[in-house]
C-alpha positions in Angstrom: 25.6 -4.3 5.4 24.7 -2.5 2.2 21.2 -2.8 0.8 20.7 -2.7 -3.0 18.0 -0.3 -4.1 14.9 -1.9 -5.5 13.3 1.3 -6.7 12.6 2.5 -10.2 11.4 6.0 -11.0 8.9 5.7 -13.8 9.6 6.9 -17.3 6.0 6.8 -18.5 6.7 7.7 -22.1 9.2 5.0 -23.0 7.5 2.0 -21.3 5.3 -0.3 -23.4 1.9 -1.1 -22.1 1.5 -4.6 -23.5 -1.5 -5.8 -25.4 -4.5 -7.4 -23.7 -3.4 -6.5 -20.2 -6.2 -7.0 -17.7 -6.5 -5.8 -14.2 -8.6 -6.6 -11.2 -9.8 -3.7 -9.2 -10.3 -4.5 -5.5 -12.8 -2.5 -3.4 -13.7 -3.0 0.2 -17.0 -1.3 0.9 -18.2 0.1 4.2 -20.9 2.8 4.4 -19.8 4.4 1.3 -23.0 6.1 0.1 -21.9 9.8 0.2 -19.0 9.3 -2.3 -19.2 5.9 -3.8 -21.0 6.8 -7.0 -18.3 9.3 -8.0 -15.6 6.7 -7.6 -17.6 4.2 -9.7 -18.1 6.8 -12.4 -14.3 7.4 -12.5 -13.8 3.7 -13.2 -16.0 3.9 -16.2 -13.8 6.7 -17.6 -10.5 4.8 -17.5 -8.5 4.9 -20.7 -7.7 1.3 -20.0 -11.1 -0.4 -20.0 -10.0 -4.0 -19.6 -10.8 -4.3 -15.9 -13.0 -6.3 -13.5 -14.2 -4.9 -10.2 -14.1 -7.4 -7.3 -15.8 -6.0 -4.2 -17.0 -7.1 -0.8 -19.2 -5.4 1.7 -17.6 -5.1 5.2 -20.8 -4.8 7.2 -22.3 -1.6 5.8 -25.5 -0.3 7.4 -26.4 2.2 4.7 -27.6 1.6 1.1 -24.1 1.1 -0.4 -25.1 -2.4 -1.7 -27.9 -0.9 -3.7 -25.5 1.4 -5.5 -23.2 -1.6 -6.2 -26.0 -3.8 -7.5 -27.1 -1.0 -9.8 -23.5 -0.6 -11.0 -23.4 -4.4 -11.7 -26.5 -4.1 -13.8 -24.9 -1.2 -15.7 -21.5 -2.9 -16.5 -22.5 -6.5 -16.3 -22.1 -8.9 -13.4 -19.0 -10.4 -15.0 -17.3 -7.1 -14.6 -18.6 -6.3 -11.1 -18.1 -9.4 -9.0 -19.2 -9.6 -5.4 -16.8 -11.6 -3.2 -18.3 -13.5 -0.2 -21.9 -12.0 -0.3 -22.9 -9.9 2.7 -23.3 -11.6 6.0 -22.9 -8.5 8.2 -19.3 -9.4 9.3 -16.9 -6.5 9.7 -13.3 -7.7 9.0 -11.5 -4.4 8.9 -9.6 -2.8 6.1 -6.6 -5.2 5.8 -8.5 -8.4 6.3 -11.1 -7.3 3.8 -8.6 -6.5 1.1 -6.7 -9.8 1.8 -10.0 -11.6 1.3 -10.5 -9.9 -2.0 -7.0 -10.7 -3.0 -7.4 -14.4 -2.2 -10.4 -14.5 -4.6 -8.7 -12.7 -7.5 -7.6 -14.7 -10.6 -3.9 -15.4 -10.4 -3.1 -14.1 -13.9 -4.4 -10.6 -13.2 -2.6 -7.5 -12.0 -4.4 -5.8 -9.1 -5.3 -2.2 -8.2 -6.5 -1.4 -4.7 -9.5 1.0 -4.8 -10.9 3.2 -2.0 -14.7 3.9 -2.1 -14.4 7.6 -1.6 -11.7 8.8 -4.1 -11.9 9.8 -7.8 -9.4 8.2 -10.2 -7.8 10.2 -13.0 -8.7 8.6 -16.4 -5.2 7.3 -17.1 -4.6 5.7 -13.6 -4.8 2.1 -14.7 -3.0 2.7 -18.0 0.0 4.3 -16.3 0.2 1.6 -13.7 0.0 -1.2 -16.1 2.6 0.5 -18.3 5.0 0.6 -15.3 4.4 -3.0 -14.3 5.1 -4.1 -17.8 8.7 -3.0 -17.5 9.4 -5.6 -14.9 10.0 -9.3 -15.7 6.9 -11.4 -15.1 8.6 -13.6 -12.5 9.6 -10.5 -10.4 7.1 -9.1 -7.8 6.4 -5.5 -8.6 4.5 -2.8 -6.7 3.6 0.6 -8.3 2.4 3.6 -6.4 1.9 7.4 -7.0 1.4 10.7 -5.3 -2.2 12.0 -4.8 -3.9 15.3 -5.2 -5.5 15.9 -1.8 -8.9 17.4 -1.7 -11.6 18.3 0.8 -14.8 16.3 1.0 -16.2 18.3 -2.0 -13.2 17.4 -4.2 -11.7 20.9 -3.9 -7.9 20.4 -4.2 -5.9 21.4 -1.1 -2.4 20.2 -2.0 -0.3 17.2 -3.0 0.7 14.3 -0.9 4.5 14.2 0.0 6.9 13.6 -2.9 7.9 10.0 -3.3 11.6 9.2 -2.7 14.0 8.6 -5.6 15.4 5.4 -3.9 13.8 2.9 -1.5 14.1 -0.7 -0.5 13.3 -3.1 2.3 15.1 -1.4 5.2 13.4 2.0 4.5 10.1 0.1 4.3 10.7 -1.1 7.8 10.8 2.5 9.1 7.8 4.0 7.2 5.2 3.3 4.5 5.5 5.5 1.4 3.0 3.4 -0.7 -0.5 4.8 -0.2 -3.1 2.0 -0.7 -5.5 3.8 -3.0 -2.7 4.3 -5.6 -1.2 0.8 -5.4 -1.0 -1.6 -8.3 0.5 -5.1 -8.0 1.8 -7.4 -10.6 0.6 -11.0 -10.7 3.9 -12.2 -9.2 3.4 -9.7 -6.3 -0.1 -10.9 -5.7 1.1 -14.5 -5.6 3.7 -13.5 -3.0 1.1 -11.9 -0.8 -1.2 -14.9 -1.0 1.7 -17.1 0.2 2.3 -14.7 3.1 -1.3 -14.9 4.3 -2.8 -14.5 6.7 -2.3 -10.7 6.5 -1.2 -9.0 9.7 -3.9 -7.7 11.9 -1.8 -4.8 13.1 -0.9 -3.3 9.7 -2.7 -1.8 6.8 -2.7 -3.7 3.5 -0.5 -1.1 1.7 2.4 -1.3 4.1 2.1 -5.0 4.2 2.4 -5.2 0.4 5.3 -2.7 0.5 7.2 -4.8 3.1 6.7 -8.1 1.4 7.5 -7.0 -2.1 10.7 -5.1 -1.1 11.7 -7.9 1.3 11.3 -10.5 -1.4 13.7 -8.6 -3.7 10.8 -7.2 -5.9 10.6 -3.9 -7.6 9.1 -0.8 -6.1 7.9 1.6 -8.9 7.1 5.1 -7.8 5.4 7.8 -9.9 5.4 11.4 -8.7 2.6 12.4 -11.0 -0.7 12.1 -9.0 -3.2 9.5 -10.2 -6.3 10.4 -8.3 -8.2 12.8 -6.1 -7.6 11.6 -2.5 -10.7 12.9 -0.7 -10.1 13.9 2.9 -13.2 13.8 5.2 -14.1 13.0 8.8 -14.6 9.3 8.0 -11.3 8.5 6.3 -9.8 5.2 7.5 -6.4 6.8 7.5 -6.3 10.1 5.6 -3.2 12.2 4.6 -1.6 15.5 5.4 0.1 17.6 2.8 2.1 19.8 5.1 5.2 18.3 6.8 4.7 20.2 10.0 1.2 18.7 10.4 2.5 15.2 9.8 5.4 15.7 12.2 3.1 16.9 15.0 0.8 14.0 14.4 3.8 11.6 14.6 5.0 13.2 17.8 1.5 13.0 19.3 1.4 9.3 18.6 4.7 8.9 20.3 7.4 6.2 20.1 5.5 3.4 21.8 2.9 2.9 19.1 5.5 3.0 16.3 8.0 0.6 18.1 5.2 -1.8 18.8 4.4 -2.0 15.1 8.1 -2.2 14.3 8.6 -5.2 16.6 5.4 -6.8 15.3 6.6 -6.3 11.7 9.9 -7.9 12.5 8.3 -11.0 14.0 5.7 -11.3 11.2 8.4 -11.2 8.5 10.7 -13.6 10.3 7.9 -16.1 10.4 7.8 -15.8 6.6 11.5 -15.7 5.9 11.2 -18.4 3.3 9.6 -15.7 1.1 12.4 -13.1 1.6 15.9 -12.6 0.3 18.9 -13.7 2.5 19.8 -10.0 3.0 16.4 -9.2 4.3 16.4 -12.2 6.6 19.8 -11.3 8.0 18.7 -7.7 8.7 15.5 -8.9 10.4 17.6 -11.2 12.7 19.8 -8.3 13.6 16.8 -6.1 14.3 15.2 -8.8 16.4 18.4 -9.2 18.5 18.6 -5.4 19.0 15.1 -5.2 20.4 16.0 -6.9 23.6 15.5 -4.7 26.7 18.3 -3.3 28.8 21.7 -1.8 28.1 22.8 -4.6 25.7 19.8 -4.0 23.5 20.5 -0.3 23.5 24.2 -0.9 22.5 23.0 -3.2 19.7 20.7 -0.5 18.4 23.4 2.1 18.4 25.6 -0.4 16.5 22.9 -1.2 14.0 22.2 2.4 13.1 25.8 2.5 11.8 25.8 -1.0 10.3 22.4 -0.8 8.5 22.9 2.5 6.7 19.6 2.0 4.8 17.5 1.7 8.0 16.3 5.3 7.6 13.4 7.5 6.7 13.5 9.6 3.5 13.2 13.1 5.1 15.9 14.4 7.4 13.6 15.5 10.2 11.6 12.3 9.9 14.9 10.4 10.1 15.8 12.2 13.3 12.5 11.3 14.9 13.0 7.6 13.9 16.6 7.5 15.2 15.5 8.8 18.6 12.5 6.4 18.8 14.6 3.4 17.6 17.4 4.1 20.0 15.0 4.4 22.9 13.5 1.1 21.9 
């Protein structure tokens, strides 16, 4: 089974932006006081100024809400909209962003926003320019590399280079779309709303990457960084610039955690197969069958590694690790 690539490497200079494009910025807030104001300041310096910030507090115990209310006074409450006012409930990252997405106007593109990063001034402009190259009816996801920094915004390196080609089967093996860089077209947002509830075992960025690629949408990657990705002790996930560090972290986690997520992803997507392409559904059924225990499942996995050529990670050593973990089941 051959998978058609759904990737587009961005040519920023030749793509029209489109007049009057508006974007919803979604921010889930949780004890963000140390870095929140710098992120909000970076929103004010966007070259594309037609945006609305939708935010919700996920149970903060610091004074983050005071900063947000001051920001709302500065830009106007119509541009800084609180979703589901604070009740102390902590939903977690994915559920919080899904809640924000559910309350976003259907005509707007969406940009996910972390509370502790700093956006480059052209971040929204570049993302909207990329999304404008895709037909309105086609779900599209745009993502970029990041400039990694320490907690004081001193650069420490770049996130891994994004692949030249990707699609649904590579998305099943790893996530290359970092949430703080993600922008989604209105069609992609509509797709995710239909797929709700969001999975509890997966972060919102991988969920979006799987759904958009599985539905035959477009994955638009940009290897020019779009933000300072601050690394500190309270990162929800964080990133590592060096392959060795990333590889050692993966080995430390071991195959069990990954394969549990792999199986959960398969079941979640099969339960939403009406939203996916026939090729994606067929691949998921084969993967589900190959996840049976015993020697028959092992033989099925060996066969699938040859049959589903695109079921692979983008780096050779990462692919080797994936093959071993997948074959072990």
